[in-house]
N, C-alpha and C positions, 0 to 999 in steps of 0.2 A: 260765638255765642249761640247757644240754641234756644230760641224762644217759644214761649207757648201762650196761646190766648185763652184765659179761663173766664166764661160767664156763669153766673148764678143768678135764677129767677125763681120767685115763689113768695108766698104769703109771709110776711115778717114774722119770726120768732126771735126769741133771746137766743144767742150762741152760734148763730150762723157764720159770721166772720171769723169767730173763734175757732169753730171746727175745721173750717177750710184752712185757714192760716195754720193750725197746729199739725194738719197733714202735711202741707208744703213744707213746714219746718222739718218735720221727720225725715223727708225724703231729699232735704239739701236744697230745695228750690227757694229761689230768691225773688220776692216781689219786687218788680222794676218800678211798675206804676199800678194805681188801683183808683178805681171811681165806683163810687156806691149812692145810690138814692133809694128812698123810700115814697112812694107815690099811694097816696089812698090804702096804706096797709100793705102794699106789695113790694118786696125787696127785688133791687136790680144791682148787681155788681159785675164789675168787668175788670180783669187784671192782666197786666202783661208781666210774664215771669221768666227768669232765667232756669231753664230746666237742663243746662250743661252737665251740672254735677248729680243730677238724678241717676241713680244706677238702674231704674226701671225703663223698660220700653215703652215707648209713646202709648202703645194701645193698652198696656196694663195701667198707667198713670190714668189714662182718661176713665177707665172702668173703675179703679177705685176711688177717684174723686166722684164719679157718678154714685158710687154706694155710700161715701160720706154725706153728699147732698140728700140721698134717699132717707138717710137716718134723721137729717134736718127737717125733711118735707118740703126740699127745694130741688129744682133740675140744675144740674151742672154740667157744660159741654166744656170739653177742652179740645183745642186743636192747635197743631203746629203753626207758627207765624208763616211760615211758608206758604202753605195752605191758605191760610187766613187772607194773605196778601193777594194772591191768585184769585181768590173768591171776589174780593172787593175792588178789584182792578178794572178800569173801564177802558 
């Protein structure tokens, strides 16, 4: 299984989760775990996803997710689970 970590941060507005999840669904990406909070009007979400069935390259996926975020006024980062694990290893 190929996993990706997706983070979303920005001012809370209606439809952020819907826009991100709709895009993921259209790409055949399954959400394995999700956490989201709103603190003082700021939205923060982290997802662990299964990108095994996504037909797009990782760079294209990350760019398109960034564009979806821009449309909603939030910042979206997408990185490979392998890279995420290495970056956060002590």
